[in-house]
C-alpha positions in Angstrom: 38.3 48.0 102.4 36.8 46.8 105.7 37.1 43.2 106.8 33.8 41.3 107.2 33.2 40.3 110.8 31.2 37.3 111.8 30.6 37.1 115.6 31.0 33.7 117.3 31.0 32.6 121.0 34.0 30.8 122.5 34.3 28.9 125.7 35.5 30.9 128.8 39.2 30.8 129.7 40.6 30.3 126.2 44.3 29.6 126.2 44.9 28.4 122.6 43.3 28.4 119.2 44.4 26.1 116.4 42.8 24.3 113.4 42.9 20.9 111.8 40.8 18.3 110.0 39.2 16.7 113.1 36.6 14.6 111.2 38.8 13.6 108.2 36.4 15.3 105.7 39.2 17.3 104.0 38.2 20.6 105.7 39.8 22.1 108.7 37.8 22.9 111.9 38.5 25.5 114.6 39.9 23.9 117.7 39.6 25.9 120.9 41.5 24.9 124.1 40.3 26.3 127.5 41.7 25.7 131.0 39.9 25.6 134.3 41.6 26.1 137.6 41.6 23.1 139.9 43.1 24.7 143.0 46.3 22.9 143.9 45.8 20.3 141.2 46.9 20.8 137.6 44.5 22.8 135.4 41.8 20.8 133.6 41.4 21.2 129.8 38.4 21.3 127.6 38.6 21.0 123.8 35.9 22.7 121.7 35.6 22.0 118.0 33.7 24.4 115.8 32.6 23.5 112.2 32.0 26.3 109.7 30.2 26.7 106.4 31.4 28.4 103.2 30.5 31.8 104.6 32.6 31.3 107.8 29.5 31.0 109.9 29.5 28.3 112.6 27.1 25.5 111.9 28.1 22.9 114.6 30.1 22.8 117.7 31.0 20.2 120.4 33.1 20.0 123.4 35.0 17.3 125.4 36.1 17.7 128.9 39.6 16.2 129.0 40.0 16.9 132.7 43.6 16.8 133.9 44.5 13.6 132.2 48.0 13.2 130.8 47.3 13.5 127.1 49.5 14.7 124.2 47.1 15.8 121.5 47.5 16.4 117.8 45.4 16.7 114.6 46.2 14.4 111.7 43.1 13.1 109.8 41.3 13.1 113.2 41.9 14.4 116.7 44.3 11.9 118.4 46.3 11.7 121.6 49.1 9.8 123.2 47.7 8.8 126.6 48.3 6.5 129.5 46.5 3.6 127.8 48.1 4.1 124.3 46.7 5.9 121.3 43.5 7.8 122.1 40.9 9.4 119.8 38.8 12.4 120.7 35.4 12.7 119.1 32.1 14.4 119.9 31.3 11.2 121.9 34.3 11.6 124.2 37.8 10.0 124.5 38.3 6.4 123.5 41.2 4.0 123.3 42.1 3.5 119.6 45.1 1.2 120.2 46.4 -0.1 123.5 50.2 0.4 124.1 52.6 1.0 126.9 53.6 4.7 127.1 55.7 6.9 129.4 52.4 8.7 130.4 50.9 5.7 132.3 52.1 6.7 135.8 52.0 10.5 135.5 48.7 11.0 137.4 46.9 14.3 137.1 48.5 16.4 134.4 47.2 19.2 132.2 46.8 18.0 128.5 49.0 19.6 125.8 49.2 19.8 122.0 52.3 18.8 120.2 53.3 17.5 116.7 53.3 13.8 117.6 51.1 12.3 114.8 52.1 12.0 111.1 50.9 10.1 108.1 54.2 8.4 107.1 52.9 6.8 103.8 50.2 9.4 103.2 47.5 6.7 103.1 45.1 8.3 105.5 46.1 6.3 108.5 48.3 8.4 110.9 51.2 7.1 112.9 52.8 8.2 116.1 56.1 7.5 117.9 55.6 6.3 121.4 58.4 6.2 124.0 58.2 3.9 127.0 61.7 4.2 128.5 63.1 1.2 126.8 62.2 1.7 123.1 60.5 3.9 120.6 57.5 2.3 118.9 56.2 3.5 115.6 52.5 2.7 115.8 49.6 3.4 113.5 46.3 4.6 114.9 44.7 1.3 113.9 47.1 -0.5 116.1 49.5 -1.7 113.4 53.2 -1.9 114.6 55.3 -0.2 112.0 58.7 -0.4 113.7 60.5 -0.5 117.0 63.7 1.3 117.9 65.7 0.2 121.0 67.1 3.0 123.2 68.5 3.7 126.6 66.0 5.4 128.8 66.6 8.9 130.1 64.9 10.8 132.9 65.0 14.0 134.9 65.1 14.3 138.7 64.7 17.3 140.9 63.8 17.9 144.6 62.0 20.8 146.2 62.2 21.6 149.9 59.3 23.5 151.5 58.4 22.1 154.9 59.3 18.7 153.5 60.9 17.1 150.5 59.1 16.8 147.2 60.8 14.7 144.5 59.9 15.3 140.8 60.7 12.4 138.5 60.0 12.4 134.8 60.7 10.3 131.8 62.3 12.2 128.8 61.9 10.9 125.3 64.6 11.3 122.7 64.4 14.2 120.3 62.6 12.7 117.2 61.0 14.0 114.1 59.5 12.6 110.9 60.3 13.8 107.3 61.1 12.4 103.9 64.9 12.3 104.4 65.8 10.5 101.2 63.1 11.9 98.9 61.4 8.6 98.0 57.9 9.9 98.8 57.6 8.0 102.2 58.5 9.8 105.4 61.3 8.5 107.7 61.9 8.7 111.4 64.9 10.7 112.6 66.4 10.8 116.1 68.6 13.9 116.8 71.2 14.1 119.5 74.1 16.7 119.6 75.8 16.6 116.2 74.5 13.1 115.3 71.2 12.1 113.6 70.0 8.5 113.4 67.7 7.9 110.4 65.3 5.0 110.2 64.0 5.0 106.6 60.6 3.6 105.7 59.6 1.8 102.5 56.6 -0.1 101.5 58.0 -3.1 103.3 58.3 -1.2 106.6 61.2 0.3 108.6 64.7 -0.3 107.3 68.1 -0.4 108.9 69.5 2.6 110.8 71.7 5.2 109.0 73.9 7.6 110.9 74.3 11.2 109.7 76.4 14.0 111.0 74.7 17.3 111.5 76.3 20.6 110.5 76.1 22.1 114.1 75.5 20.8 117.6 71.8 21.1 118.4 72.1 20.3 122.1 69.7 22.6 124.0 71.3 25.7 125.3 73.0 25.7 128.7 70.9 28.0 130.8 73.5 28.1 133.5 76.1 29.8 131.2 76.9 33.4 132.2 78.9 35.5 129.8 82.4 36.6 130.6 84.2 39.5 129.1 85.7 38.6 125.8 83.9 35.2 125.7 81.7 34.2 122.7 79.2 31.4 122.8 77.1 30.1 119.9 74.0 28.1 120.7 71.1 26.8 118.6 67.8 28.3 119.5 65.7 26.8 116.6 66.4 23.9 114.3 64.5 22.8 111.2 64.8 19.4 109.5 62.5 19.6 106.5 62.5 20.2 102.7 63.4 23.9 102.2 64.6 24.0 98.6 61.7 22.1 97.1 63.5 19.0 95.9 61.6 16.6 98.3 64.6 15.8 100.5 65.2 16.8 104.1 67.4 19.9 104.5 69.0 21.4 107.7 68.6 24.9 109.0 69.3 26.4 112.4 69.0 29.8 114.1 72.0 30.5 116.3 72.4 33.1 119.0 76.0 34.4 119.1 76.5 35.9 122.5 79.5 38.0 123.4 79.7 38.5 127.1 76.0 39.2 127.7 72.6 39.1 125.9 73.1 42.8 124.9 76.0 41.6 122.7 73.8 39.0 121.1 73.8 38.7 117.3 72.1 36.3 114.9 73.4 33.6 112.7 71.6 31.4 110.2 72.9 28.0 109.1 71.7 26.1 106.0 72.9 22.8 104.7 71.2 21.2 101.7 70.1 17.6 102.0 71.5 15.0 99.6 69.3 12.0 100.7 72.3 10.5 102.3 73.4 13.4 104.5 74.0 17.1 104.2 76.3 19.3 102.1 78.8 21.7 103.7 76.9 24.3 105.7 76.4 27.8 104.6 76.5 30.4 107.4 75.0 33.9 107.2 75.5 36.3 110.1 73.5 39.4 111.1 74.8 42.2 113.3 71.2 42.7 114.6 69.3 40.6 117.1 67.3 37.9 115.3 64.2 37.4 117.5 62.2 35.1 115.2 62.9 32.9 112.2 60.2 31.1 110.1 60.6 28.9 107.0 57.8 30.2 104.7 56.9 29.8 101.0 56.2 33.5 100.3 55.7 33.2 96.6 54.0 29.7 96.4 56.7 28.1 94.2 57.4 25.2 96.5 60.8 26.4 97.8 60.8 28.2 101.1 62.3 31.5 102.3 63.9 31.9 105.8 62.0 34.9 107.1 63.4 36.6 110.1 62.4 39.4 112.4 65.4 41.5 113.3 66.0 44.4 115.7 68.7 47.0 115.4 69.9 47.8 118.9 71.9 50.7 117.7 71.7 54.1 119.4 69.4 55.7 116.8 66.8 52.9 116.9 66.9 52.7 120.7 66.4 56.5 121.0 63.3 56.4 118.7 62.0 53.5 120.9 62.4 55.5 124.1 60.5 58.4 122.6 57.7 56.6 120.9 57.5 53.5 123.1 57.7 51.4 120.0 60.7 49.7 118.4 61.1 49.0 114.7 61.3 45.3 113.7 62.5 44.5 110.2 61.2 41.4 108.4 64.0 40.0 106.2 63.8 37.0 103.8 66.6 34.8 102.6 65.5 32.6 99.7 66.6 28.9 99.7 67.3 27.1 96.4 69.4 24.3 95.2 72.2 26.8 95.1 72.0 27.6 98.8 70.7 30.4 100.9 70.4 33.8 99.2 71.3 37.2 100.5 68.9 39.0 102.9 66.1 41.0 101.2 63.8 43.4 103.0 60.2 42.2 103.2 58.5 44.6 105.5 58.8 46.3 108.9 56.5 46.6 111.8 56.4 48.7 115.0 56.2 46.7 118.2 55.2 48.2 121.6 58.2 48.2 123.9 58.1 45.6 126.7 55.1 43.6 125.7 56.6 40.6 123.9 59.7 39.5 122.1 58.1 38.4 118.9 56.2 41.0 116.8 52.4 40.7 116.9 52.1 39.6 113.2 51.1 36.5 111.3 52.5 35.8 107.8 51.9 32.1 107.2 48.5 32.2 105.4 47.0 33.3 102.1 44.0 35.6 102.8 43.5 36.9 99.3 43.5 33.6 97.4 46.3 34.4 95.0 48.6 31.7 96.2 51.0 34.0 98.0 51.3 34.5 101.7 49.9 37.7 103.2 50.7 39.6 106.3 48.3 40.1 109.2 49.5 42.7 111.7 48.1 44.9 114.4 51.1 47.2 114.8 50.4 47.1 118.6 47.0 48.8 118.0 43.4 47.8 118.1 43.0 47.7 114.3 43.8 44.5 112.4 45.4 45.1 109.0 45.9 42.7 106.0 48.9 43.5 103.7 48.8 41.7 100.4 51.9 39.5 99.6 53.8 40.2 96.4 55.9 37.0 96.5 59.0 38.9 97.6 57.5 41.1 100.3 54.2 42.8 101.2 52.5 45.9 100.0 52.8 49.0 102.1 49.1 49.9 102.2 46.6 47.4 103.8 44.2 45.7 101.4 41.7 45.4 104.3 41.5 46.6 107.9 39.1 46.6 110.8 39.2 48.2 114.3 38.1 45.5 116.7 38.1 47.8 119.7 41.0 46.3 121.7 44.7 45.8 121.3 45.6 42.4 119.8 48.5 40.2 120.6 49.9 36.8 119.8 47.8 35.2 122.4 44.5 36.5 120.9 45.0 36.5 117.2 45.0 33.4 114.9 44.9 33.0 111.1 43.9 29.9 109.1 41.5 28.6 106.4 38.2 27.5 108.1 36.0 27.3 105.0 38.1 25.3 102.6 38.1 27.9 99.8 41.9 28.5 99.9 41.5 31.9 101.6 42.3 32.1 105.3 40.2 33.7 108.0 41.3 35.7 111.1 40.0 34.8 114.5 40.3 37.5 117.2 39.2 37.3 120.8 39.6 39.1 124.0 41.3 37.0 126.8 38.8 36.0 129.6 35.9 36.9 127.3 33.6 34.5 125.4 32.9 36.8 122.4 35.1 36.5 119.4 35.0 37.4 115.7 35.8 35.7 112.5 37.3 38.3 110.1 37.6 37.7 106.3 38.2 39.6 103.2 35.0 40.2 101.1 
């Protein structure tokens, strides 16, 4: 079955495509980010928002030139940003100050705007909150200006110097590592600050932020030491990805981490997954599962739509047989493996699918598996196999069918930087957006 293609025009110099409910109408819009070169100054950014009808045809679009202002953008019942003046809102009319506040961005000067997960609706009441760092405290502030809580902290920064015909000093403020999730399962999200093996939890109730609780983490999540060089016989474990979210479906925050186990050099790298079930007061004893293959990607995904997530990993066997096939075909086999997470813990690895990735193009496979394109409530796999054709493999709940349910040759090789999947029509079936870098023509692909 061929995919239906709807042509659309994108702005030039697209660097990122995402979606979100920009106008708070319950339907997601396509958000396109493009950059424009500014010579020696940081690149300027423009955000273009495209609205679609039920047939995935564009019906309205608007753009805002953000220039090179220091903005950290996010979509949460609107398009919001942390900015030099406080909380900013981006609409078709431009950028306005929604709530004045002191932020660490106030003295940055010209900076290319970025997107990050910095806004969240703590009480799910339609009014998002954000966590603002100003060097002396963290403020939990609603987009309407309401102060929800304040956390004292010791400021931290980074300094470096560059010498090239003179001295250039780089000074930056560094916020603590924070996240928001329903730690205790009471239906209201909580603020969590993570450092090393310790997590500080600031619970929220209907009365506001409550007293701090300190929780020990199963592993040290300090960022990896990039200066470490392997020595013969030496083994190092370091966390490369960490998740603090409900994985087993009980409504409380669980802990999961992907570790790289390095023995002497990266060629000796193996993967290890760690899972610890949340109790609402802390975490149970961790469960560890090792792999003798290189684990290049891990994603928590609900493959079967039952509310509990699987840890889906992309793993590569660097054995002689697989490497020999890769040298001959210029493609290497990447196996997708799922480990189901329940109240009993993390299950054994089960094969989900495999893809062939062109050697030397990117570390992650050019596949997307976090959306339902067929409307049956199960996640489907979109893959290009490193070719010009886009394939949709129907999800079974425990894996993916071998034969594509729909395909289309778009005429050029797709990659992670030019393929996006998400629901743009609000019908529960995701669409695929494909575009060619440096070109304005793009296509919306959907299953008939």
